[in-house]
C-alpha positions in Angstrom: 0.1 -0.3 0.1 1.3 3.3 -0.8 0.7 6.2 1.4 0.2 10.0 0.3 3.8 10.9 -0.2 4.1 7.9 -2.7 6.2 5.6 -0.4 5.8 2.1 0.4 8.2 1.5 3.1 7.3 4.2 5.4 10.5 6.3 5.1 9.2 9.3 3.3 9.5 12.3 5.5 7.3 14.2 7.8 6.9 16.7 10.3 5.3 15.3 13.6 3.8 18.0 16.0 2.5 16.6 19.3 1.2 18.3 22.3 1.8 16.2 25.2 -0.5 16.9 28.3 0.0 15.9 31.8 2.5 16.3 34.6 5.6 16.7 32.0 7.2 20.0 33.3 10.0 19.8 35.8 10.5 15.9 35.6 13.1 15.4 32.5 10.4 14.9 30.1 12.3 17.2 27.3 15.6 15.6 28.1 14.0 11.9 27.7 12.3 13.0 24.4 15.4 14.5 22.9 17.3 11.3 23.6 14.5 9.4 22.0 14.4 11.6 19.2 18.1 11.2 18.6 18.2 7.6 18.8 15.4 7.7 15.9 17.5 10.1 13.7 15.0 12.8 14.2 15.4 16.4 14.1 13.4 18.8 16.0 12.7 20.1 19.6 11.0 19.7 22.8 9.5 23.0 24.4 7.6 23.6 27.5 4.4 25.6 27.0 2.9 28.2 29.6 0.1 26.2 29.8 1.9 23.1 31.4 1.9 21.1 27.9 5.1 19.9 26.2 5.4 20.6 22.6 7.3 18.3 20.5 7.9 19.0 16.9 10.0 16.3 15.0 11.1 15.9 11.3 12.6 12.7 9.6 11.2 9.4 8.4 7.7 8.5 8.8 8.3 5.3 10.6 10.7 7.1 13.2 8.2 9.9 13.8 5.5 7.3 14.7 7.8 5.4 16.9 8.5 8.8 18.8 5.0 9.1 19.1 4.4 5.6 20.4 7.3 6.1 22.9 5.4 9.5 24.1 2.4 7.4 24.6 4.1 4.3 26.0 3.9 5.0 29.6 7.4 5.0 30.3 8.2 8.6 30.0 9.2 10.7 33.1 6.4 12.2 34.7 2.8 11.5 33.8 1.3 11.5 30.2 -2.4 11.9 30.2 -2.9 12.7 26.6 -0.8 13.4 23.4 -2.7 15.1 20.2 -0.6 14.7 17.4 -0.6 16.4 13.8 1.7 14.8 10.8 2.5 17.2 8.0 4.8 17.6 5.2 8.2 18.5 6.4 9.2 22.2 6.3 13.1 21.3 6.4 13.7 24.1 9.0 15.0 22.4 11.9 18.8 21.2 12.7 19.6 18.8 15.5 17.3 17.8 18.4 17.1 20.5 21.3 15.1 21.5 24.5 13.5 24.7 24.5 
């Protein structure tokens, strides 16, 4: 089966934007997310938001981005994740490395 980007093997590049809700600030969540993203070969950032959420933006192969999303929902993160709301879009190509903001 071919996805919308024309790839059959999940290696097409995407941009994952995920808002992570729960007790995810001040517990090492951004550092943990950065480590997982780098292991998966993704670029982007994890950023604390004023409302207590963490915003995760990651670009790279679709399979890697979806693996990061699975990790965010795995129950093995620091803190307590209650909800992850994600969007997958075309990559912008404007990210380098993976940083904590």
